[in-house]
KEBATI-168530 format. One line per field, with one value per atom (N, C-alpha, C, O): residue in three letters; residue number from 1; x, y, z; atom name. Coordinates in nm, 3 decimals. Each point is the difference from the previous one (the first is absolute). Last residue first. Example, Ala and Ser with C-alpha at 12.3 -4.5 7.8 and 13.67 -1.06 7.14 Angstrom:
aa <- (SER_SER_SER_SER_ALA_ALA_ALA_ALA)
i <- (2_2_2_2_1_1_1_1)
xx <- (1.285_0.082_-0.077_0.051_-0.022_-0.089_0.090_0.104)
yy <- (-0.225_0.119_0.109_0.111_-0.683_0.119_0.120_-0.002)
zz <- (0.708_0.006_0.073_0.017_-0.024_0.000_0.000_0.066)
at <- (N_CA_C_O_N_CA_C_O)
***
This chain:
aa <- (ALA_ALA_ALA_ALA_GLY_GLY_GLY_GLY_GLY_GLY_GLY_GLY_GLU_GLU_GLU_GLU_LEU_LEU_LEU_LEU_ILE_ILE_ILE_ILE_ARG_ARG_ARG_ARG_MET_MET_MET_MET_LEU_LEU_LEU_LEU_ASP_ASP_ASP_ASP_LYS_LYS_LYS_LYS_ILE_ILE_ILE_ILE_ARG_ARG_ARG_ARG_LEU_LEU_LEU_LEU_LEU_LEU_LEU_LEU_ALA_ALA_ALA_ALA_LEU_LEU_LEU_LEU_SER_SER_SER_SER_SER_SER_SER_SER_GLY_GLY_GLY_GLY_PHE_PHE_PHE_PHE_GLN_GLN_GLN_GLN_THR_THR_THR_THR_GLY_GLY_GLY_GLY_PRO_PRO_PRO_PRO_TYR_TYR_TYR_TYR_HIS_HIS_HIS_HIS_ILE_ILE_ILE_ILE_VAL_VAL_VAL_VAL_ALA_ALA_ALA_ALA_MET_MET_MET_MET_HIS_HIS_HIS_HIS_TYR_TYR_TYR_TYR_ASP_ASP_ASP_ASP_LYS_LYS_LYS_LYS_ASP_ASP_ASP_ASP_THR_THR_THR_THR_GLU_GLU_GLU_GLU_TRP_TRP_TRP_TRP_LYS_LYS_LYS_LYS_GLY_GLY_GLY_GLY_ILE_ILE_ILE_ILE_GLU_GLU_GLU_GLU_ALA_ALA_ALA_ALA_GLN_GLN_GLN_GLN_GLN_GLN_GLN_GLN_VAL_VAL_VAL_VAL_ALA_ALA_ALA_ALA_HIS_HIS_HIS_HIS_LEU_LEU_LEU_LEU_VAL_VAL_VAL_VAL_TRP_TRP_TRP_TRP_GLU_GLU_GLU_GLU_PRO_PRO_PRO_PRO_LEU_LEU_LEU_LEU_ALA_ALA_ALA_ALA_ARG_ARG_ARG_ARG_ASN_ASN_ASN_ASN_LYS_LYS_LYS_LYS_VAL_VAL_VAL_VAL_GLU_GLU_GLU_GLU_VAL_VAL_VAL_VAL_SER_SER_SER_SER_PHE_PHE_PHE_PHE_ARG_ARG_ARG_ARG_SER_SER_SER_SER_SER_SER_SER_SER_LEU_LEU_LEU_LEU_VAL_VAL_VAL_VAL_ASP_ASP_ASP_ASP_PRO_PRO_PRO_PRO_LEU_LEU_LEU_LEU_ASP_ASP_ASP_ASP_GLY_GLY_GLY_GLY_ARG_ARG_ARG_ARG_GLY_GLY_GLY_GLY_ASN_ASN_ASN_ASN_VAL_VAL_VAL_VAL_PRO_PRO_PRO_PRO_VAL_VAL_VAL_VAL_ARG_ARG_ARG_ARG_GLU_GLU_GLU_GLU_GLY_GLY_GLY_GLY_GLY_GLY_GLY_GLY_VAL_VAL_VAL_VAL_VAL_VAL_VAL_VAL_ARG_ARG_ARG_ARG_ALA_ALA_ALA_ALA_ILE_ILE_ILE_ILE_GLY_GLY_GLY_GLY_ARG_ARG_ARG_ARG_GLU_GLU_GLU_GLU_ALA_ALA_ALA_ALA_ARG_ARG_ARG_ARG_LYS_LYS_LYS_LYS_TRP_TRP_TRP_TRP_ALA_ALA_ALA_ALA_ARG_ARG_ARG_ARG_GLU_GLU_GLU_GLU_THR_THR_THR_THR_MET_MET_MET_MET)
i <- (101_101_101_101_100_100_100_100_99_99_99_99_98_98_98_98_97_97_97_97_96_96_96_96_95_95_95_95_94_94_94_94_93_93_93_93_92_92_92_92_91_91_91_91_90_90_90_90_89_89_89_89_88_88_88_88_87_87_87_87_86_86_86_86_85_85_85_85_84_84_84_84_83_83_83_83_82_82_82_82_81_81_81_81_80_80_80_80_79_79_79_79_78_78_78_78_77_77_77_77_76_76_76_76_75_75_75_75_74_74_74_74_73_73_73_73_72_72_72_72_71_71_71_71_70_70_70_70_69_69_69_69_68_68_68_68_67_67_67_67_66_66_66_66_65_65_65_65_64_64_64_64_63_63_63_63_62_62_62_62_61_61_61_61_60_60_60_60_59_59_59_59_58_58_58_58_57_57_57_57_56_56_56_56_55_55_55_55_54_54_54_54_53_53_53_53_52_52_52_52_51_51_51_51_50_50_50_50_49_49_49_49_48_48_48_48_47_47_47_47_46_46_46_46_45_45_45_45_44_44_44_44_43_43_43_43_42_42_42_42_41_41_41_41_40_40_40_40_39_39_39_39_38_38_38_38_37_37_37_37_36_36_36_36_35_35_35_35_34_34_34_34_33_33_33_33_32_32_32_32_31_31_31_31_30_30_30_30_29_29_29_29_28_28_28_28_27_27_27_27_26_26_26_26_25_25_25_25_24_24_24_24_23_23_23_23_22_22_22_22_21_21_21_21_20_20_20_20_19_19_19_19_18_18_18_18_17_17_17_17_16_16_16_16_15_15_15_15_14_14_14_14_13_13_13_13_12_12_12_12_11_11_11_11_10_10_10_10_9_9_9_9_8_8_8_8_7_7_7_7_6_6_6_6_5_5_5_5_4_4_4_4_3_3_3_3_2_2_2_2_1_1_1_1)
xx <- (0.053_-0.113_-0.047_-0.089_0.450_-0.129_-0.109_-0.116_0.613_-0.048_-0.127_-0.029_0.253_0.071_-0.046_0.033_-0.236_0.141_0.091_0.104_-0.565_0.008_0.143_0.044_-0.136_-0.037_0.023_0.058_-0.029_0.122_-0.024_0.086_-0.441_0.099_0.130_0.067_-0.431_-0.031_0.118_0.042_-0.014_0.019_-0.034_0.059_-0.136_0.140_0.023_0.082_-0.544_0.066_0.134_0.027_-0.246_-0.017_0.078_0.084_-0.223_-0.004_-0.023_-0.097_0.281_-0.056_0.015_0.103_-0.124_0.057_-0.067_-0.123_0.214_-0.093_0.080_0.106_0.072_0.045_-0.093_0.032_-0.118_0.115_0.056_0.085_-0.439_-0.041_0.111_-0.016_0.046_-0.005_-0.035_0.036_-0.227_0.130_-0.010_-0.111_-0.262_0.107_0.128_0.094_-0.404_-0.046_0.114_0.073_0.037_-0.015_-0.043_0.079_-0.140_0.041_-0.026_-0.109_0.162_-0.035_0.053_0.121_-0.248_0.088_-0.066_-0.120_0.154_-0.088_0.089_0.115_-0.104_0.073_-0.102_-0.093_0.199_-0.097_0.078_0.102_-0.006_0.026_-0.106_-0.074_0.044_0.086_0.026_0.021_-0.492_0.132_0.093_-0.051_-0.451_0.102_0.139_0.076_-0.515_0.057_0.112_0.054_-0.299_-0.102_0.052_-0.075_0.372_-0.067_-0.108_-0.017_0.249_0.093_-0.065_0.025_-0.274_0.026_0.091_-0.028_-0.003_-0.131_0.006_-0.030_0.385_-0.001_-0.113_0.013_0.000_0.081_0.015_0.007_-0.255_-0.073_0.094_-0.046_0.232_-0.095_-0.083_-0.039_0.342_0.078_-0.105_0.008_-0.186_0.046_0.078_-0.013_-0.125_-0.129_0.056_-0.044_0.353_-0.032_-0.104_0.008_0.070_0.119_-0.019_0.023_-0.327_-0.032_0.123_-0.018_0.027_-0.098_-0.027_-0.042_0.522_-0.135_-0.094_0.043_0.391_-0.037_-0.144_-0.087_0.490_-0.133_-0.033_0.028_0.487_-0.112_-0.128_0.004_0.538_-0.083_-0.104_0.010_0.362_-0.097_-0.086_-0.060_0.550_-0.100_-0.077_0.064_0.265_-0.042_-0.113_-0.102_0.508_-0.136_-0.012_0.079_0.194_0.027_-0.141_-0.095_0.295_-0.094_0.066_0.098_0.117_-0.100_-0.079_-0.054_0.394_0.064_-0.096_0.042_-0.136_0.033_0.072_0.030_-0.200_0.083_0.013_0.044_-0.355_0.042_0.069_-0.049_-0.110_0.006_0.058_0.057_0.093_-0.123_0.019_0.113_0.230_-0.030_-0.144_-0.051_0.308_-0.107_-0.044_-0.096_0.362_0.007_-0.138_-0.109_0.291_-0.080_0.017_0.003_0.159_0.094_-0.067_0.062_-0.298_0.126_0.097_0.093_-0.493_-0.024_0.115_0.017_0.030_-0.026_-0.019_0.058_-0.182_0.102_-0.029_-0.107_-0.020_-0.046_0.108_0.105_-0.145_0.070_-0.059_-0.014_-0.182_0.093_0.054_0.005_-0.349_0.132_0.094_0.103_-0.588_0.055_0.154_0.067_-0.314_-0.098_0.073_-0.007_0.220_0.005_-0.077_0.043_-0.061_0.145_0.003_0.060_-0.446_-0.006_0.137_0.003_-0.031_-0.081_-0.005_0.011_0.206_0.075_-0.081_0.051_-0.263_0.117_0.079_0.041_-0.392_-0.056_0.117_0.006_0.104_-0.037_-0.052_0.033_0.045_0.138_-0.030_0.061_-0.435_0.056_0.133_0.029_-0.226_-0.083_0.057_0.014_0.316_-0.117_-0.067_0.062_0.215_0.010_-0.122_-0.111_0.257_-0.067_0.037_0.030_0.284_-0.081_-0.078_0.057)
yy <- (0.333_0.106_0.053_0.086_-0.416_-0.049_0.098_-0.030_0.032_0.060_-0.040_0.032_-0.150_-0.065_0.056_-0.054_0.205_0.035_-0.058_0.054_-0.168_0.149_0.027_0.065_-0.498_0.020_0.142_0.024_-0.118_-0.046_0.016_0.045_0.063_0.099_-0.047_0.079_-0.376_0.109_0.112_0.058_-0.431_-0.046_0.107_0.003_0.075_0.009_-0.050_0.056_0.186_-0.133_0.010_0.081_0.334_-0.067_-0.137_-0.019_0.521_-0.145_-0.064_0.027_0.471_-0.074_-0.146_-0.050_0.535_-0.138_-0.061_0.009_0.536_-0.120_-0.126_-0.006_0.459_-0.073_-0.125_-0.088_0.440_-0.074_-0.090_-0.083_0.387_-0.116_-0.093_-0.121_0.404_0.032_-0.123_-0.112_0.166_-0.019_0.036_0.008_-0.018_0.098_-0.019_0.070_-0.495_0.140_0.088_-0.037_-0.399_0.039_0.136_0.086_-0.484_0.143_0.025_-0.027_-0.413_0.041_0.138_0.020_-0.344_0.107_0.035_0.022_-0.448_0.066_0.102_-0.029_-0.228_0.059_0.058_0.066_-0.389_0.068_0.040_-0.057_-0.061_0.000_0.068_0.092_-0.132_-0.094_-0.037_-0.115_0.298_0.053_-0.119_-0.107_0.159_-0.051_0.052_0.030_0.034_0.108_-0.043_0.081_-0.391_0.078_0.128_0.056_-0.360_-0.074_0.084_-0.014_0.206_-0.049_-0.060_0.037_0.058_0.128_-0.042_0.037_-0.354_0.005_0.120_-0.017_0.010_-0.119_-0.008_-0.012_0.330_0.033_-0.107_0.030_-0.114_0.090_0.046_0.015_-0.301_-0.070_0.092_-0.039_0.233_-0.078_-0.065_0.016_0.171_0.102_-0.052_0.048_-0.333_0.035_0.125_0.011_-0.172_-0.122_0.054_-0.020_0.303_0.003_-0.103_0.029_-0.015_0.111_0.013_0.046_-0.396_-0.028_0.129_-0.019_-0.062_0.038_-0.026_0.010_-0.318_0.130_0.040_-0.086_-0.261_0.003_0.148_0.087_-0.220_0.015_-0.002_0.025_0.008_-0.117_-0.005_-0.069_0.435_-0.021_-0.120_0.003_0.258_-0.108_-0.003_0.007_0.358_-0.039_-0.097_0.044_0.143_-0.045_-0.055_-0.081_0.367_-0.015_-0.045_0.078_-0.088_0.021_-0.022_-0.073_0.040_0.115_0.025_0.109_-0.452_0.123_0.105_0.111_-0.421_-0.027_0.128_0.103_-0.326_0.097_-0.047_-0.114_0.012_-0.036_0.115_0.113_-0.069_-0.138_-0.056_-0.110_0.590_-0.062_-0.146_-0.048_0.331_-0.021_-0.063_-0.055_0.178_0.095_-0.037_0.060_-0.437_0.134_0.075_-0.044_-0.413_0.101_0.141_0.098_-0.582_0.102_0.113_0.073_-0.444_0.017_0.092_0.035_-0.158_0.083_0.033_0.112_-0.200_-0.076_0.102_0.108_-0.012_0.039_-0.075_0.015_-0.123_0.013_0.037_-0.064_0.163_-0.087_0.033_0.118_-0.045_0.051_-0.110_-0.117_0.152_-0.016_0.054_0.058_-0.089_0.136_-0.014_0.100_-0.499_0.074_0.132_0.033_-0.289_-0.067_0.080_0.025_0.126_0.016_-0.067_0.058_-0.141_0.132_0.040_0.069_-0.484_-0.001_0.137_0.010_-0.054_-0.062_-0.005_0.019_0.156_0.079_-0.055_0.075_-0.333_0.120_0.090_0.043_-0.397_-0.057_0.123_0.018_0.075_-0.019_-0.049_0.041_0.011_0.132_-0.014_0.080_-0.470_0.042_0.142_0.029_-0.384_0.092_0.050_0.007_-0.489_0.152_0.076_-0.046_-0.427_0.057_0.148_0.072_-0.469_0.117_0.051_0.016)
zz <- (-1.702_0.033_-0.130_-0.004_0.087_-0.043_0.014_-0.026_0.159_-0.128_-0.051_-0.115_0.538_-0.111_-0.140_-0.106_0.505_0.016_-0.113_-0.038_0.077_-0.030_-0.001_-0.095_0.241_-0.152_-0.044_-0.106_0.572_-0.075_-0.158_-0.075_0.367_0.009_-0.079_-0.066_0.090_-0.095_0.013_-0.100_0.387_-0.135_-0.103_-0.107_0.561_-0.025_-0.150_-0.073_0.213_0.023_-0.042_-0.089_0.293_-0.121_0.026_0.089_0.162_0.024_-0.146_-0.071_0.301_-0.107_0.028_0.043_0.280_-0.035_-0.114_-0.008_0.115_0.015_-0.029_-0.063_0.018_0.113_0.021_0.080_-0.398_-0.043_0.111_-0.031_0.124_-0.088_-0.051_-0.017_0.480_-0.142_-0.084_0.037_0.469_-0.064_-0.150_-0.054_0.358_0.061_-0.060_0.040_-0.066_0.026_0.060_0.092_-0.370_0.144_0.003_-0.040_-0.357_0.034_0.144_0.050_-0.401_0.130_0.024_0.002_-0.455_0.064_0.137_0.013_-0.417_0.098_0.079_0.034_-0.551_0.119_0.085_-0.046_-0.444_0.092_0.131_0.036_-0.616_0.147_0.092_-0.035_-0.439_0.025_0.140_0.039_-0.272_0.043_0.033_0.033_-0.167_-0.097_0.036_-0.092_0.318_-0.064_-0.103_-0.075_0.359_-0.053_-0.085_-0.080_0.328_-0.112_-0.072_-0.121_0.485_-0.088_-0.127_-0.114_0.511_-0.092_-0.113_-0.115_0.467_-0.084_-0.115_-0.118_0.428_-0.083_-0.093_-0.122_0.471_-0.114_-0.095_-0.120_0.494_-0.075_-0.120_-0.113_0.427_-0.078_-0.087_-0.110_0.421_-0.111_-0.088_-0.122_0.503_-0.095_-0.113_-0.113_0.463_-0.083_-0.109_-0.115_0.441_-0.099_-0.082_-0.121_0.469_-0.090_-0.116_-0.118_0.467_-0.081_-0.102_-0.112_0.449_-0.104_-0.099_-0.115_0.378_0.028_-0.113_-0.115_0.139_-0.028_0.052_0.006_0.171_-0.062_-0.029_0.082_-0.051_0.081_-0.082_-0.120_0.090_-0.033_0.092_0.101_-0.296_0.104_-0.049_-0.107_-0.057_-0.023_0.131_0.105_-0.366_0.135_-0.016_-0.052_-0.309_0.037_0.144_0.048_-0.464_0.145_0.045_-0.007_-0.529_0.112_0.132_0.014_-0.456_-0.008_0.118_0.019_-0.060_-0.051_-0.030_-0.034_0.451_-0.141_-0.075_0.061_0.476_-0.099_-0.123_-0.015_0.502_-0.135_-0.072_0.003_0.447_-0.005_-0.135_-0.003_0.202_-0.012_-0.021_0.007_0.297_-0.137_-0.012_0.098_0.304_-0.034_-0.147_-0.048_0.285_0.053_-0.039_0.034_-0.180_-0.064_0.053_-0.074_0.161_-0.053_-0.054_-0.078_0.281_0.085_-0.049_0.072_-0.326_0.123_0.078_0.047_-0.575_0.126_0.114_0.009_-0.515_0.103_0.122_0.060_-0.595_0.140_0.085_-0.010_-0.523_0.098_0.131_0.031_-0.578_0.118_0.085_-0.038_-0.349_-0.038_0.105_-0.035_0.051_-0.027_-0.048_-0.027_0.169_-0.105_-0.041_-0.118_0.460_-0.138_-0.106_-0.112_0.559_-0.047_-0.135_-0.091_0.330_-0.058_-0.057_-0.103_0.333_-0.128_-0.066_-0.122_0.533_-0.104_-0.134_-0.110_0.500_-0.035_-0.116_-0.089_0.278_-0.084_-0.050_-0.115_0.414_-0.143_-0.090_-0.117_0.561_-0.076_-0.128_-0.098_0.389_-0.040_-0.080_-0.088_0.274_-0.128_-0.040_-0.118_0.362_0.045_-0.135_-0.105_0.134_-0.020_0.029_-0.026_0.287_-0.124_-0.021_0.095_0.119_0.036_-0.125_-0.108)
at <- (N_CA_C_O_N_CA_C_O_N_CA_C_O_N_CA_C_O_N_CA_C_O_N_CA_C_O_N_CA_C_O_N_CA_C_O_N_CA_C_O_N_CA_C_O_N_CA_C_O_N_CA_C_O_N_CA_C_O_N_CA_C_O_N_CA_C_O_N_CA_C_O_N_CA_C_O_N_CA_C_O_N_CA_C_O_N_CA_C_O_N_CA_C_O_N_CA_C_O_N_CA_C_O_N_CA_C_O_N_CA_C_O_N_CA_C_O_N_CA_C_O_N_CA_C_O_N_CA_C_O_N_CA_C_O_N_CA_C_O_N_CA_C_O_N_CA_C_O_N_CA_C_O_N_CA_C_O_N_CA_C_O_N_CA_C_O_N_CA_C_O_N_CA_C_O_N_CA_C_O_N_CA_C_O_N_CA_C_O_N_CA_C_O_N_CA_C_O_N_CA_C_O_N_CA_C_O_N_CA_C_O_N_CA_C_O_N_CA_C_O_N_CA_C_O_N_CA_C_O_N_CA_C_O_N_CA_C_O_N_CA_C_O_N_CA_C_O_N_CA_C_O_N_CA_C_O_N_CA_C_O_N_CA_C_O_N_CA_C_O_N_CA_C_O_N_CA_C_O_N_CA_C_O_N_CA_C_O_N_CA_C_O_N_CA_C_O_N_CA_C_O_N_CA_C_O_N_CA_C_O_N_CA_C_O_N_CA_C_O_N_CA_C_O_N_CA_C_O_N_CA_C_O_N_CA_C_O_N_CA_C_O_N_CA_C_O_N_CA_C_O_N_CA_C_O_N_CA_C_O_N_CA_C_O_N_CA_C_O_N_CA_C_O_N_CA_C_O_N_CA_C_O_N_CA_C_O_N_CA_C_O_N_CA_C_O_N_CA_C_O_N_CA_C_O_N_CA_C_O_N_CA_C_O_N_CA_C_O_N_CA_C_O_N_CA_C_O_N_CA_C_O_N_CA_C_O_N_CA_C_O_N_CA_C_O_N_CA_C_O_N_CA_C_O)
***
């Protein structure tokens, strides 16, 4: 039996963040991946074009401003700015957390 794409995604993300995939049959209310630093819910879905475009704009800005990292922020109207969602590539997040910021 072939492994489903969502399961491969969970395993791949677990490797990248140094965590372990929690099997569905023993998960209960736990997220898909647990590590010493992260509780991760993995969604293996196509992103809306506007989200991809926002990330691409940030990446272009990275090269034009000579910054090490790029981030797109999604703010939900009516919420506090600190509750906004930050989108950045996992490889960049891991570099930041490892002291590369």
